[in-house]
MDTraj code that builds the backbone (N, CA, C; nanometers):
import mdtraj as md
import numpy as np

residues = "UNK UNK UNK UNK UNK UNK UNK UNK UNK UNK UNK UNK UNK UNK UNK UNK UNK UNK UNK UNK UNK UNK UNK UNK UNK UNK UNK UNK UNK UNK UNK UNK UNK UNK UNK UNK UNK UNK UNK UNK UNK UNK UNK UNK UNK UNK UNK UNK UNK UNK UNK UNK UNK UNK UNK UNK UNK UNK UNK UNK UNK UNK UNK UNK UNK UNK UNK UNK UNK UNK UNK UNK UNK UNK UNK UNK UNK UNK UNK UNK UNK UNK UNK UNK UNK UNK UNK UNK UNK UNK UNK UNK UNK UNK UNK UNK UNK UNK UNK UNK UNK UNK UNK UNK UNK UNK UNK UNK UNK UNK UNK UNK UNK UNK UNK UNK UNK UNK UNK UNK UNK UNK UNK UNK UNK UNK UNK UNK UNK UNK UNK UNK UNK UNK UNK UNK UNK UNK UNK UNK UNK UNK UNK UNK UNK UNK UNK UNK UNK UNK UNK UNK UNK UNK UNK UNK UNK UNK UNK UNK UNK".split()
xyz = np.array([
    [2.9431, -2.2285, -3.6447],
    [2.8039, -2.2135, -3.6415],
    [2.7516, -2.1845, -3.4930],
    [2.6507, -2.1079, -3.4774],
    [2.5953, -2.0920, -3.3444],
    [2.4819, -2.1750, -3.3423],
    [2.4581, -2.2390, -3.2247],
    [2.3411, -2.3134, -3.1980],
    [2.2292, -2.2358, -3.1197],
    [2.1103, -2.2405, -3.1656],
    [2.0172, -2.1466, -3.1073],
    [1.8840, -2.2275, -3.0696],
    [1.8519, -2.1975, -2.9370],
    [1.7308, -2.2670, -2.8818],
    [1.6118, -2.1737, -2.8998],
    [1.5118, -2.2062, -2.9702],
    [1.3934, -2.1173, -2.9821],
    [1.2857, -2.1649, -2.8889],
    [1.2158, -2.0798, -2.8132],
    [1.1122, -2.1253, -2.7260],
    [0.9916, -2.0459, -2.7309],
    [0.8737, -2.1243, -2.7649],
    [0.7377, -2.0610, -2.7686],
    [0.6788, -2.1028, -2.6426],
    [0.6869, -2.0083, -2.5322],
    [0.6366, -2.0464, -2.4119],
    [0.4747, -2.0601, -2.4068],
    [0.4338, -2.1560, -2.3122],
    [0.2998, -2.1727, -2.2747],
    [0.2842, -2.2671, -2.1654],
    [0.1674, -2.2510, -2.0911],
    [0.1545, -2.3261, -1.9728],
    [0.0982, -2.4708, -2.0010],
    [0.0319, -2.4832, -2.1280],
    [-0.0135, -2.6072, -2.1642],
    [0.0842, -2.6721, -2.2700],
    [0.1353, -2.6045, -2.3550],
    [0.2240, -2.6460, -2.4599],
    [0.3277, -2.5459, -2.4779],
    [0.4612, -2.5803, -2.4442],
    [0.5795, -2.5059, -2.4692],
    [0.6596, -2.5579, -2.5920],
    [0.6523, -2.4965, -2.6898],
    [0.7253, -2.5361, -2.8041],
    [0.8692, -2.5094, -2.7974],
    [0.9563, -2.6016, -2.8497],
    [1.1059, -2.5754, -2.8435],
    [1.1629, -2.6105, -2.9713],
    [1.2725, -2.5584, -3.0167],
    [1.3525, -2.5919, -3.1360],
    [1.4937, -2.5589, -3.1166],
    [1.5688, -2.6425, -3.1819],
    [1.7145, -2.6163, -3.1884],
    [1.7654, -2.6116, -3.3324],
    [1.8313, -2.5027, -3.3760],
    [1.8815, -2.4838, -3.4981],
    [2.0304, -2.4520, -3.4911],
    [2.0978, -2.4578, -3.5990],
    [2.2340, -2.4036, -3.6046],
    [2.2369, -2.3002, -3.7120],
    [2.3061, -2.1962, -3.7053],
    [2.3022, -2.0853, -3.8080],
    [2.4657, -2.0273, -3.8220],
    [2.4888, -1.9938, -3.9497],
    [2.6084, -1.9322, -3.9738],
    [2.5793, -1.8582, -4.1038],
    [2.5974, -1.7233, -4.0849],
    [2.5753, -1.6387, -4.2098],
    [2.4317, -1.6549, -4.2526],
    [2.4005, -1.6889, -4.3842],
    [2.2643, -1.7222, -4.4292],
    [2.2294, -1.8683, -4.4188],
    [2.3244, -1.9480, -4.3675],
    [2.2926, -2.0952, -4.3765],
    [2.2180, -2.1306, -4.2380],
    [2.1175, -2.2151, -4.2587],
    [2.0318, -2.2427, -4.1243],
    [2.0318, -2.4049, -4.1374],
    [2.0334, -2.4657, -4.0210],
    [2.0318, -2.6257, -4.0122],
    [1.9525, -2.6648, -3.9073],
    [1.8435, -2.7478, -3.9202],
    [1.7507, -2.7953, -3.8342],
    [1.8258, -2.8965, -3.7483],
    [1.8204, -2.9071, -3.6097],
    [1.8793, -3.0008, -3.5300],
    [1.7661, -3.0838, -3.4621],
    [1.6731, -3.0246, -3.3991],
    [1.5694, -3.0977, -3.3181],
    [1.4608, -2.9917, -3.2823],
    [1.3465, -3.0419, -3.2463],
    [1.2322, -2.9696, -3.2034],
    [1.1239, -3.0564, -3.1342],
    [1.0370, -2.9958, -3.0610],
    [0.9353, -3.0721, -2.9922],
    [0.8467, -2.9793, -2.9099],
    [0.7670, -3.0482, -2.8263],
    [0.6836, -2.9747, -2.7355],
    [0.6965, -3.0249, -2.5832],
    [0.6935, -2.9361, -2.5022],
    [0.6936, -2.9717, -2.3658],
    [0.5468, -2.9667, -2.3186],
    [0.4934, -3.0851, -2.2590],
    [0.3522, -3.1058, -2.2278],
    [0.3375, -3.1180, -2.0671],
    [0.3312, -3.0185, -1.9923],
    [0.3060, -3.0230, -1.8544],
    [0.1569, -3.0864, -1.8321],
    [0.1395, -3.1701, -1.7260],
    [0.0124, -3.2222, -1.6989],
    [-0.0937, -3.1199, -1.6587],
    [-0.1837, -3.1046, -1.7425],
    [-0.2894, -3.0025, -1.7215],
    [-0.3666, -3.0143, -1.5724],
    [-0.3525, -3.1350, -1.5248],
    [-0.4149, -3.1627, -1.3919],
    [-0.3344, -3.1240, -1.2655],
    [-0.2082, -3.0912, -1.2971],
    [-0.1124, -3.0556, -1.1932],
    [-0.1371, -2.9270, -1.1567],
    [-0.0937, -2.8867, -1.0406],
    [-0.0924, -2.7421, -0.9777],
    [-0.0050, -2.6519, -1.0726],
    [-0.0383, -2.5216, -1.0558],
    [0.0565, -2.4216, -1.1228],
    [0.2056, -2.4463, -1.0954],
    [0.2320, -2.4440, -0.9686],
    [0.3829, -2.4612, -0.9392],
    [0.4301, -2.5972, -0.9976],
    [0.3576, -2.7078, -0.9965],
    [0.4050, -2.8308, -1.0653],
    [0.4361, -2.8096, -1.2151],
    [0.3431, -2.7501, -1.2698],
    [0.3527, -2.7241, -1.4223],
    [0.4663, -2.6343, -1.4472],
    [0.4980, -2.5291, -1.3689],
    [0.6051, -2.4412, -1.3818],
    [0.7417, -2.5143, -1.3696],
    [0.7380, -2.5987, -1.2634],
    [0.8522, -2.6808, -1.2320],
    [0.8837, -2.7798, -1.3605],
    [0.7751, -2.8360, -1.4202],
    [0.7927, -2.9148, -1.5319],
    [0.8538, -2.8460, -1.6400],
    [0.8031, -2.7236, -1.6820],
    [0.8592, -2.6424, -1.7825],
    [1.0205, -2.6212, -1.7554],
    [1.0395, -2.5616, -1.6321],
    [1.1783, -2.5420, -1.5774],
    [1.2751, -2.6558, -1.6064],
    [1.2337, -2.7859, -1.5526],
    [1.3238, -2.8872, -1.5620],
    [1.3373, -2.9382, -1.7101],
    [1.2287, -2.9417, -1.7892],
    [1.2439, -2.9724, -1.9338],
    [1.3255, -2.8809, -2.0102],
    [1.3229, -2.7463, -1.9933],
    [1.4036, -2.6587, -2.0536],
    [1.5559, -2.6827, -1.9975],
    [1.5671, -2.6933, -1.8804],
    [1.7022, -2.7239, -1.8228],
    [1.7581, -2.8522, -1.8900],
    [1.6852, -2.9410, -1.9067],
    [1.7306, -3.0697, -1.9773],
    [1.7767, -3.0524, -2.1284],
    [1.6876, -2.9589, -2.1913],
    [1.7168, -2.9165, -2.3294],
    [1.8492, -2.8519, -2.3393],
    [1.8837, -2.7663, -2.2405],
    [1.9975, -2.6985, -2.2475],
    [2.1269, -2.7840, -2.2200],
    [2.1006, -2.8920, -2.1297],
    [2.2088, -2.9902, -2.1052],
    [2.2404, -3.0686, -2.2222],
    [2.1254, -3.1215, -2.2910],
    [2.1352, -3.2076, -2.4134],
    [2.1993, -3.1298, -2.5312],
    [2.1396, -3.0208, -2.5706],
    [2.1706, -2.9579, -2.7062],
    [2.2621, -2.8511, -2.6826],
    [2.3008, -2.8005, -2.5733],
    [2.4094, -2.7063, -2.5474],
    [2.4060, -2.5818, -2.6373],
    [2.2908, -2.5087, -2.6354],
    [2.2800, -2.3830, -2.7222],
    [2.3695, -2.2856, -2.6770],
    [2.4140, -2.2076, -2.7939],
    [2.4896, -2.0825, -2.7484],
    [2.4181, -1.9621, -2.7207],
    [2.2898, -1.9680, -2.7755],
    [2.2025, -1.8604, -2.7564],
    [2.0636, -1.9079, -2.7413],
    [1.9673, -1.8317, -2.6896],
    [1.8287, -1.8575, -2.6768],
    [1.7542, -1.7386, -2.7273],
    [1.6297, -1.7776, -2.7961],
    [1.5430, -1.6736, -2.8436],
    [1.3958, -1.7086, -2.7871],
    [1.3242, -1.6093, -2.7350],
    [1.1902, -1.6636, -2.6850],
    [1.0946, -1.5516, -2.7144],
    [0.9680, -1.5923, -2.7259],
    [0.8660, -1.4899, -2.7770],
    [0.8275, -1.4187, -2.6547],
    [0.8023, -1.2824, -2.6815],
    [0.7583, -1.1840, -2.5771],
    [0.6150, -1.2243, -2.5443],
    [0.5782, -1.2039, -2.4257],
    [0.4377, -1.2084, -2.3904],
    [0.3541, -1.1016, -2.4445],
    [0.2392, -1.1229, -2.5129],
    [0.1510, -1.0167, -2.5516],
    [0.0347, -1.0184, -2.4595],
    [-0.0242, -0.8851, -2.4417],
    [-0.1318, -0.8823, -2.3500],
    [-0.2566, -0.9384, -2.4187],
    [-0.3074, -1.0420, -2.3499],
    [-0.4488, -1.0949, -2.3957],
    [-0.5647, -1.0074, -2.3478],
    [-0.6889, -1.0363, -2.3948],
    [-0.8047, -0.9681, -2.3331],
    [-0.8223, -1.0078, -2.2038],
    [-0.7670, -1.1444, -2.1620],
    [-0.7951, -1.1805, -2.0216],
    [-0.6616, -1.1772, -1.9515],
    [-0.6520, -1.0772, -1.8577],
    [-0.5286, -1.0481, -1.7837],
    [-0.4806, -1.1732, -1.7118],
    [-0.5679, -1.2649, -1.6660],
    [-0.5162, -1.3852, -1.5981],
    [-0.4456, -1.4727, -1.6953],
    [-0.4921, -1.4835, -1.8191],
    [-0.4195, -1.5626, -1.9247],
    [-0.2756, -1.5008, -1.9497],
    [-0.2782, -1.3710, -1.9458],
    [-0.1500, -1.3136, -1.9751],
    [-0.0470, -1.3272, -1.8630],
    [-0.0975, -1.3303, -1.7349],
    [0.0039, -1.3509, -1.6233],
    [0.0365, -1.4891, -1.6219],
    [-0.0518, -1.5882, -1.6516],
    [-0.0129, -1.7255, -1.6598],
    [0.1010, -1.7631, -1.7599],
    [0.0820, -1.6983, -1.8780],
    [0.1672, -1.7215, -1.9974],
    [0.2999, -1.6495, -1.9499],
    [0.2941, -1.5401, -1.8679],
    [0.4158, -1.4820, -1.8121],
    [0.5011, -1.5790, -1.7235],
    [0.4184, -1.6479, -1.6448],
    [0.4856, -1.7465, -1.5510],
    [0.5540, -1.8536, -1.6270],
    [0.4972, -1.8994, -1.7393],
    [0.5477, -2.0130, -1.8056],
    [0.6812, -1.9624, -1.8831],
    [0.6758, -1.8316, -1.9329],
    [0.7804, -1.7814, -1.9924],
    [0.8981, -1.7620, -1.8922],
    [0.8710, -1.7167, -1.7720],
    [0.9684, -1.6934, -1.6778],
    [1.0391, -1.8382, -1.6371],
    [0.9612, -1.9296, -1.6268],
    [1.0128, -2.0606, -1.5916],
    [1.1188, -2.1118, -1.6921],
    [1.0922, -2.0868, -1.8074],
    [1.1709, -2.1288, -1.9324],
    [1.3062, -2.0439, -1.9245],
    [1.2896, -1.9120, -1.9020],
    [1.3933, -1.8144, -1.9140],
    [1.4881, -1.8432, -1.7800],
    [1.4418, -1.8736, -1.6704],
    [1.5267, -1.9091, -1.5618],
    [1.6117, -2.0168, -1.5824],
    [1.5449, -2.1117, -1.6446],
    [1.6140, -2.2471, -1.6678],
    [1.7294, -2.2059, -1.7706],
    [1.7058, -2.1487, -1.8746],
    [1.8105, -2.1028, -1.9641],
    [1.9260, -2.0229, -1.9063],
    [1.8711, -1.9414, -1.8120],
    [1.9712, -1.8427, -1.7433],
    [2.0573, -1.9202, -1.6619],
    [2.0294, -2.0211, -1.5980],
    [2.1268, -2.1066, -1.5206],
    [2.2489, -2.1595, -1.5873],
    [2.2336, -2.1561, -1.7291],
    [2.3522, -2.1966, -1.7992],
    [2.4314, -2.0848, -1.8619],
    [2.3892, -1.9710, -1.8150],
    [2.4463, -1.8383, -1.8651],
    [2.4393, -1.8189, -2.0204],
    [2.3380, -1.8700, -2.0678],
    [2.3061, -1.8603, -2.2158],
    [2.2349, -1.7347, -2.2447],
    [2.2785, -1.6367, -2.3256],
    [2.2219, -1.5228, -2.3633],
    [2.0754, -1.5447, -2.4155],
    [1.9810, -1.4606, -2.3678],
    [1.8391, -1.4769, -2.4138],
    [1.7953, -1.3428, -2.4809],
    [1.7517, -1.3661, -2.6010],
    [1.6953, -1.2549, -2.6838],
    [1.5386, -1.2682, -2.6978],
    [1.4691, -1.1486, -2.6793],
    [1.3170, -1.1683, -2.6798],
    [1.2642, -1.1032, -2.8053],
    [1.1621, -1.1634, -2.8641],
    [1.1132, -1.1116, -2.9843],
    [0.9485, -1.1035, -2.9829],
    [0.8988, -0.9890, -3.0250],
    [0.7621, -0.9742, -3.0332],
    [0.6919, -1.0519, -3.1448],
    [0.5767, -1.1031, -3.1386],
    [0.5125, -1.2066, -3.2250],
    [0.5183, -1.1391, -3.3727],
    [0.4972, -1.0179, -3.3842],
    [0.4927, -0.9550, -3.5208],
    [0.6227, -0.9579, -3.5907],
    [0.7342, -0.9326, -3.5055],
    [0.8669, -0.9337, -3.5526],
    [0.9117, -1.0635, -3.6008],
    [0.8621, -1.1716, -3.5236],
    [0.9019, -1.3033, -3.5693],
    [0.8348, -1.3457, -3.6923],
    [0.7132, -1.3042, -3.7215],
    [0.6436, -1.3345, -3.8267],
    [0.7073, -1.2677, -3.9472],
    [0.7466, -1.1378, -3.9331],
    [0.8060, -1.0599, -4.0434],
    [0.9513, -1.1133, -4.0712],
    [1.0146, -1.1494, -3.9719],
    [1.1625, -1.2159, -4.0061],
    [1.1470, -1.3389, -4.0797],
    [1.0341, -1.4207, -4.0544],
    [1.0238, -1.5492, -4.1265],
    [0.9461, -1.5396, -4.2675],
    [0.8497, -1.4536, -4.2578],
    [0.7641, -1.4477, -4.3802],
    [0.7668, -1.3291, -4.4588],
    [0.8254, -1.2224, -4.4002],
    [0.8265, -1.0895, -4.4647],
    [0.7048, -1.0024, -4.4266],
    [0.6125, -1.0607, -4.3555],
    [0.4899, -0.9852, -4.3096],
    [0.4597, -1.0080, -4.1719],
    [0.4442, -0.9009, -4.1028],
    [0.4328, -0.8961, -3.9561],
    [0.2970, -0.9535, -3.9141],
    [0.1942, -0.9615, -4.0015],
    [0.0617, -1.0162, -3.9713],
    [0.0318, -1.1325, -4.0403],
    [0.1391, -1.2146, -4.0853],
    [0.1115, -1.3360, -4.1414],
    [0.0340, -1.4333, -4.0548],
    [-0.0558, -1.5209, -4.1146],
    [-0.1128, -1.6157, -4.0391],
    [-0.0315, -1.7379, -4.0192],
    [-0.0866, -1.8255, -3.9198],
    [-0.0076, -1.9439, -3.8841],
    [0.0322, -2.0390, -4.0111],
    [-0.0598, -2.0504, -4.1092],
    [-0.0149, -2.1302, -4.2141],
    [0.0986, -2.0762, -4.2977],
    [0.0966, -1.9527, -4.3059],
    [0.2185, -1.8927, -4.3668],
    [0.3540, -1.9114, -4.3011],
    [0.3377, -1.8932, -4.1676],
    [0.4685, -1.9167, -4.0825],
    [0.5055, -2.0666, -4.0997],
    [0.4209, -2.1571, -4.0966],
    [0.4432, -2.3092, -4.1162],
    [0.5073, -2.3271, -4.2457],
    [0.4500, -2.2764, -4.3530],
    [0.4955, -2.2818, -4.4834],
    [0.6373, -2.2415, -4.4984],
    [0.6600, -2.1200, -4.4348],
    [0.8062, -2.0659, -4.4492],
    [0.9115, -2.1531, -4.3763],
    [0.8714, -2.1927, -4.2534],
    [0.9495, -2.2756, -4.1704],
    [0.9979, -2.4022, -4.2487],
    [0.8995, -2.4593, -4.3147],
    [0.9307, -2.5807, -4.4041],
    [1.0260, -2.5542, -4.5204],
    [1.0103, -2.4275, -4.5724],
    [1.0847, -2.3858, -4.6873],
    [1.2411, -2.3564, -4.6347],
    [1.2395, -2.2930, -4.5252],
    [1.3812, -2.2392, -4.4672],
    [1.4361, -2.3594, -4.3957],
    [1.3801, -2.4580, -4.3518],
    [1.4273, -2.5730, -4.2766],
    [1.3741, -2.7054, -4.3263],
    [1.4136, -2.7406, -4.4481],
    [1.3394, -2.8410, -4.5175],
    [1.3393, -2.9819, -4.4429],
    [1.4415, -2.9979, -4.3550],
    [1.4387, -3.1254, -4.2879],
    [1.3601, -3.1207, -4.1517],
    [1.3007, -3.0080, -4.1263],
    [1.2084, -2.9858, -4.0142],
    [1.0738, -3.0474, -4.0468],
    [1.0047, -3.1160, -3.9610],
    [0.8651, -3.1585, -3.9799],
    [0.7894, -3.1313, -3.8472],
    [0.7620, -3.0028, -3.8309],
    [0.6988, -2.9731, -3.6996],
    [0.5463, -3.0330, -3.7049],
    [0.5118, -3.1010, -3.5849],
    [0.3910, -3.1649, -3.5652],
    [0.2731, -3.0833, -3.5054],
    [0.3195, -2.9683, -3.4384],
    [0.2186, -2.8814, -3.3848],
    [0.2539, -2.7381, -3.4114],
    [0.1639, -2.6423, -3.3923],
    [0.1836, -2.4992, -3.4160],
    [0.2906, -2.4502, -3.3238],
    [0.2944, -2.5046, -3.1962],
    [0.3843, -2.4577, -3.0921],
    [0.5277, -2.4900, -3.1458],
    [0.5534, -2.6111, -3.1950],
    [0.6756, -2.6463, -3.2416],
    [0.7241, -2.5689, -3.3648],
    [0.6256, -2.5452, -3.4381],
    [0.6506, -2.4411, -3.5613],
    [0.6964, -2.3109, -3.5204],
    [0.6100, -2.2667, -3.4260],
    [0.6399, -2.1361, -3.3677],
    [0.7812, -2.1125, -3.3057],
    [0.8209, -2.2281, -3.2325],
    [0.9630, -2.2307, -3.1844],
    [1.0567, -2.2286, -3.2884],
    [1.0459, -2.3065, -3.4093],
    [1.1328, -2.2914, -3.5140],
    [1.1463, -2.1480, -3.5623],
    [1.0271, -2.0909, -3.5794],
    [1.0226, -1.9630, -3.6371],
    [1.0951, -1.8586, -3.5379],
    [1.0759, -1.8732, -3.4206],
    [1.1506, -1.7881, -3.3250],
    [1.3014, -1.8090, -3.3367],
    [1.3510, -1.9288, -3.3456],
    [1.4891, -1.9571, -3.3633],
    [1.5350, -1.8952, -3.4966],
    [1.4520, -1.9199, -3.5978],
    [1.4903, -1.8464, -3.7277],
    [1.4971, -1.6966, -3.7316],
    [1.4223, -1.6339, -3.6620],
    [1.4043, -1.4874, -3.6436],
    [1.5241, -1.4522, -3.5758],
    [1.5674, -1.5199, -3.4830],
    [1.6829, -1.4914, -3.4043],
    [1.8127, -1.4951, -3.4957],
    [1.8122, -1.6074, -3.5623],
    [1.9247, -1.6306, -3.6536],
    [1.9229, -1.5090, -3.7663],
    [1.8017, -1.4745, -3.8029],
    [1.8010, -1.3607, -3.9131],
    [1.8334, -1.2325, -3.8703],
    [1.8086, -1.2075, -3.7372],
    [1.8205, -1.0685, -3.6835],
    [1.9249, -1.0438, -3.5860],
    [1.9734, -1.1403, -3.5168],
    [2.0702, -1.1339, -3.3999],
    [2.1989, -1.0691, -3.4515],
    [2.2418, -1.0816, -3.5709],
    [2.3715, -1.0263, -3.6056],
    [2.3612, -0.8746, -3.6271],
    [2.2332, -0.8222, -3.6283],
    [2.2091, -0.6685, -3.6364],
    [2.1888, -0.6218, -3.5072],
    [2.1701, -0.6926, -3.4103],
    [2.1268, -0.6350, -3.2694],
    [2.2396, -0.5902, -3.2003],
    [2.2101, -0.4660, -3.1478],
    [2.3240, -0.4164, -3.0688],
    [2.2983, -0.4664, -2.9178],
    [2.3959, -0.5325, -2.8666],
    [2.3887, -0.5906, -2.7234],
    [2.4638, -0.4859, -2.6359],
    [2.4235, -0.4860, -2.5119],
    [2.4766, -0.4019, -2.4020],
    [2.5950, -0.4735, -2.3399],
])
top = md.Topology()
chain = top.add_chain()
for i, resn in enumerate(residues, 1):
    res = top.add_residue(resn, chain, resSeq=i)
    for name in ("N", "CA", "C"):
        top.add_atom(name, md.element.get_by_symbol(name[0]), res)
traj = md.Trajectory(xyz[None], top)
């Protein structure tokens, strides 16, 4: 079984999930949300994300990581800040030489629900069906589980360089 760390990056909430996968079998291991203090400076919040993801890698020892690609928001500042949070998480994972795969939001939804434009409730429902022992408390945690499931469902078909 390979252990997968799924990350849904965000400056306020960074969802994370660890699952194991082999063939069509999926097993929930752990999940949660990293919550930087919103009153901290940007560098402090990025540091919090970095150190928290670093700790996740130490504790759960994932074989692979999957992270959501940043999409362009209407507000370019929001997009840039989300990119910073994503980069902090990716650098933390890369310090462990863990391969990182990136997935677009629509591809994650399609891999989990069968529909690229599924809404949040459909994603949550499918996550609970695919991982019955998972009980995500937030959308960020559910999204991280969906990202890990997406990777488990599609990584065996990806061509790596």
